[in-house]
C-alpha positions as CSV (number, residue, x, y, z in Angstrom):
1,M,32.7,65.7,16.2
2,V,30.6,68.8,16.8
3,F,32.3,71.0,19.5
4,Q,30.6,73.0,22.2
5,N,31.8,76.3,20.6
6,W,31.4,74.9,17.0
7,A,35.0,75.8,16.2
8,L,34.4,77.2,12.8
9,Y,37.3,78.7,10.9
10,P,36.6,82.5,10.9
11,H,38.7,83.2,7.8
12,M,36.9,80.6,5.7
13,K,33.5,80.9,4.1
14,V,30.8,78.4,4.9
15,F,31.6,76.3,1.8
16,D,35.2,76.0,2.8
17,N,34.5,75.2,6.4
18,I,32.3,72.3,5.3
19,A,34.7,71.2,2.6
20,F,37.8,71.3,4.8
21,P,37.7,67.6,6.0
22,L,37.2,66.4,2.4
23,R,40.2,68.4,1.2
24,I,42.3,66.8,3.9
25,K,41.3,63.5,2.4
26,K,42.4,64.8,-1.0
27,M,39.0,64.2,-2.7
28,P,38.5,65.4,-6.2
29,K,37.2,69.0,-6.5
30,N,34.0,68.0,-8.3
31,E,33.2,65.4,-5.7
32,I,33.8,67.9,-2.9
33,E,31.5,70.4,-4.6
34,K,28.8,67.9,-4.9
35,K,29.0,66.6,-1.3
36,V,29.1,70.1,0.2
37,R,26.1,71.3,-1.7
38,E,24.1,68.1,-0.9
39,I,24.7,68.3,2.8
40,A,24.0,72.1,2.8
41,E,20.7,71.4,1.1
42,V,19.8,68.7,3.7
43,L,20.7,71.1,6.6
44,G,19.0,74.2,5.1
45,I,22.1,76.3,4.8
46,A,22.6,76.3,1.0
47,E,22.1,80.0,0.8
48,T,24.9,80.7,3.3
49,L,27.7,78.9,1.5
50,D,29.3,82.2,0.4
51,R,29.2,83.8,3.8
52,Y,31.7,84.0,6.6
53,P,30.8,82.5,10.1
54,R,30.5,86.0,11.6
55,Q,27.7,86.8,9.1
56,L,25.6,83.9,10.4
57,S,23.2,83.5,13.3
58,G,24.0,81.1,16.2
59,G,21.6,78.5,14.7
60,Q,23.2,78.7,11.3
61,Q,26.7,78.4,12.7
62,Q,25.6,75.3,14.6
63,R,24.3,73.8,11.3
64,V,27.6,74.5,9.6
65,A,29.4,72.7,12.3
66,I,27.1,69.7,12.0
67,A,27.4,69.8,8.2
68,R,31.2,69.8,8.5
69,A,31.0,66.7,10.7
70,L,28.4,64.9,8.5
71,V,30.0,65.5,5.1
72,K,32.6,62.9,6.0
73,E,29.8,60.4,6.3
74,P,31.0,59.2,9.7
75,Q,29.9,56.0,11.4
76,V,29.5,57.8,14.7
77,L,28.7,61.4,15.3
78,L,30.0,62.9,18.6
79,M,28.3,66.1,19.9
80,D,29.7,68.0,22.9
81,E,27.1,70.3,24.4
82,P,26.0,71.4,20.9
83,F,23.2,73.7,22.1
84,S,24.8,75.5,25.0
85,N,25.6,78.6,23.0
86,L,22.0,78.9,21.6
87,D,19.2,81.0,23.2
88,A,16.1,79.2,24.5
89,R,13.9,79.6,21.4
90,I,16.6,78.5,18.9
91,R,17.6,75.7,21.3
92,V,14.1,74.0,20.9
93,T,14.3,74.3,17.1
94,A,17.9,73.0,17.1
95,R,16.9,69.9,19.1
96,A,14.1,69.0,16.7
97,F,16.4,69.6,13.7
98,V,19.2,67.4,15.1
99,K,16.7,64.6,15.9
100,D,15.2,64.8,12.4
101,I,18.7,64.7,10.7
102,Q,19.8,61.8,12.9
103,R,16.8,59.8,11.9
104,K,17.1,60.6,8.2
105,L,20.8,59.7,8.0
106,G,20.7,56.9,10.5
107,I,24.1,57.8,12.1
108,T,24.8,56.6,15.6
109,T,25.0,59.8,17.7
110,I,26.5,60.3,21.1
111,L,25.5,63.6,22.7
112,V,26.9,65.0,25.9
113,T,24.7,67.5,27.7
114,H,24.0,69.0,31.2
115,D,20.4,69.9,30.1
116,P,17.9,67.2,31.0
117,A,15.6,68.5,28.3
118,D,18.2,67.7,25.6
119,A,18.5,64.2,26.9
120,L,14.8,63.5,27.3
121,T,13.8,64.9,23.9
122,L,16.7,63.6,21.8
123,A,17.9,60.3,23.2
124,D,16.9,56.8,22.4
125,R,18.9,55.7,25.5
126,I,20.4,57.9,28.3
127,A,23.4,57.3,30.5
128,V,23.5,59.5,33.6
129,L,27.0,60.1,34.9
130,R,28.1,61.5,38.2
131,R,31.8,62.2,38.7
132,G,32.7,59.8,36.0
133,V,30.6,57.0,37.3
134,I,27.5,55.8,35.4
135,Q,24.4,56.0,37.7
136,Q,21.8,54.6,35.3
137,I,21.3,53.6,31.7
138,G,17.9,53.3,30.2
139,L,15.1,54.7,28.0
140,P,14.1,58.4,28.6
141,N,10.8,57.4,30.3
142,E,12.6,54.8,32.4
143,I,15.1,57.3,33.7
144,Y,12.4,59.8,34.4
145,D,9.8,57.5,36.0
146,K,12.1,55.0,37.7
147,P,15.3,56.9,38.7
148,A,18.0,54.6,40.2
149,N,18.8,57.0,43.0
150,V,18.2,60.5,44.3
151,F,20.8,62.1,42.1
152,V,19.2,60.8,38.9
153,A,15.7,61.8,40.2
154,N,17.0,65.3,40.9
155,F,19.0,65.7,37.7
156,I,16.4,64.4,35.3
157,G,13.5,66.7,36.0
158,D,12.2,68.4,39.1
159,I,11.1,66.4,42.2
160,N,9.9,67.1,45.8
161,L,12.0,65.1,48.3
162,F,11.1,64.5,52.0
163,D,13.2,62.9,54.7
164,G,11.4,60.5,57.0
165,S,10.7,56.9,58.0
166,I,8.3,54.0,57.2
167,V,5.8,53.4,59.9
168,G,3.4,50.4,60.2
169,K,0.0,50.8,61.7
170,G,-2.2,47.7,61.6
171,N,-2.4,46.5,58.0
172,E,-1.4,50.0,56.7
173,T,2.0,51.5,56.0
174,Y,2.8,55.2,56.2
175,F,5.6,57.5,55.3
176,D,6.2,59.8,58.3
177,G,8.1,62.9,57.6
178,G,8.3,63.9,61.2
179,G,6.3,67.1,60.5
180,D,3.2,67.8,58.5
181,V,3.9,65.2,55.7
182,K,2.4,61.9,56.6
183,V,1.3,59.8,53.7
184,Q,-0.3,56.4,53.4
185,L,1.7,54.1,51.1
186,P,0.5,51.3,48.8
187,Q,0.2,47.9,50.6
188,N,2.6,46.1,48.3
189,I,5.5,48.5,49.1
190,G,7.5,45.7,50.8
191,I,9.7,48.0,53.0
192,Q,10.3,47.3,56.7
193,G,8.9,49.6,59.3
194,N,11.1,52.2,61.1
195,E,13.5,52.3,58.0
196,S,14.9,55.8,57.3
197,V,13.9,56.8,53.7
198,I,13.4,59.7,51.4
199,L,10.0,60.1,49.7
200,G,10.0,61.6,46.2
201,I,7.1,62.9,44.2
202,R,7.3,64.9,40.9
203,P,5.4,68.3,40.8
204,E,3.1,67.0,38.1
205,D,2.1,64.1,40.3
206,V,0.8,66.3,43.1
207,V,-2.9,67.2,42.8
208,L,-4.5,70.3,44.4
209,S,-8.2,70.7,45.0
210,K,-10.5,73.2,46.7
211,E,-12.8,70.3,47.5
212,V,-12.1,66.9,49.0
213,I,-11.4,64.2,46.3
214,N,-12.3,60.5,46.6
215,N,-10.0,58.7,44.2
216,N,-8.2,55.4,44.9
217,D,-5.1,56.6,43.0
218,L,-4.7,59.6,45.2
219,T,-3.4,59.6,48.8
220,Y,-4.3,62.6,51.0
221,V,-1.4,64.7,52.4
222,G,-3.0,67.6,54.1
223,K,-4.4,71.1,53.7
224,G,-2.1,73.9,52.6
225,I,-2.0,77.5,51.4
226,V,-1.0,78.6,47.9
227,E,2.2,80.7,48.2
228,I,3.1,81.1,44.5
229,S,1.1,80.6,41.4
230,E,2.9,81.3,38.1
231,F,1.4,80.9,34.6
232,A,3.8,78.9,32.5
233,G,2.1,78.6,29.1
234,G,-0.7,76.0,29.4
235,K,0.2,75.1,33.0
236,F,0.7,76.7,36.3
237,N,3.8,76.4,38.6
238,V,2.4,76.4,42.1
239,M,4.1,76.4,45.5
240,V,1.9,75.2,48.4
241,K,2.9,75.4,52.0
242,L,1.6,73.0,54.7
243,Q,2.4,74.0,58.2
244,S,6.2,74.0,57.6
245,T,6.7,72.1,54.4
246,E,6.7,73.6,50.9
247,I,5.6,71.4,47.9
248,K,6.2,72.3,44.3
249,V,3.2,71.5,42.0
250,V,2.6,71.6,38.3
251,S,-1.1,72.2,37.8
252,S,-3.5,72.7,34.8
253,T,-5.7,74.8,37.1
254,S,-4.9,78.3,38.4
255,F,-5.1,79.1,42.1
256,E,-5.2,82.4,44.0
257,L,-2.4,83.4,46.3
258,G,-3.3,82.6,49.9
259,E,-6.1,80.2,48.8
260,P,-6.5,77.1,51.0
261,V,-6.3,73.8,49.1
262,H,-6.3,70.1,49.7
263,V,-3.0,68.3,48.7
264,Y,-2.9,64.8,47.3
265,F,-0.1,62.6,45.9
266,N,-0.6,60.2,43.0
267,S,0.1,57.0,44.9
268,R,1.2,55.2,41.7
269,K,3.9,57.8,41.1
270,M,5.5,58.0,44.6
271,K,9.1,57.0,44.9
272,I,10.9,55.7,48.0
273,F,14.7,56.0,48.3
274,D,16.9,54.5,51.0
275,K,18.2,57.3,53.2
276,Q,21.8,56.1,53.5
277,T,22.5,54.7,50.0
278,E,19.9,57.0,48.2
279,K,19.0,54.1,46.0
280,L,15.4,53.5,44.8
281,L,13.5,51.1,46.9
282,Y,10.1,51.5,45.5
283,G,8.5,53.4,42.6
């Protein structure tokens, strides 16, 4: 097991921290030496074996904790919030490192995390729990694209949510938010009219344009004003306000503050949840 705070023995050098579980098993000294040096090489901490934990960076301490767990050659590796004590930059590197090691060694790994980015980047399968009850189990893209309920949708990634009802008009079906969000829905949605629902759309599935767009995959929402536009490294986090409704958008295009824009939802990516149960009805 790799603990949240790594739980390294401060009075022991790195070599002794890693060797400790092998000494408990009363392995021969020469075999302990060999195993410790092998795993230290694999994890890139061979040069730290003669140092104390306090002399290491956070990333190095984490690797020592992982080495101590792996040196026993376990059938299952348990990781409890292993990245929570790392800063953002090291955290990204640590995720890639753990994924690489897990694939190389082929050890079944169960990782507990409150960070959706950890789950989405590392997991082959994700189980989302709420108050001890499993909400959904699935592949990362399934959990993200088809969340079982509002909680999962909110927890795994960002999402815009609007309360409203389904309204039928002729052969067409609309979501009516009771304000300035009224959106035409796909014809195959299969939900009865007048049903109270929650419409969900992820920020990257909202499209902004200065001009009117004709695209069958996009459904028109309305005209809004750009309130916030933040550069976020290759993309822009934008907040658009309709008359009274704010919509979060992730855009590849920059927009000026106060600029009027047309707002569209990707009709293939819209999600409809039941208002009472909050379970996914469509999406």
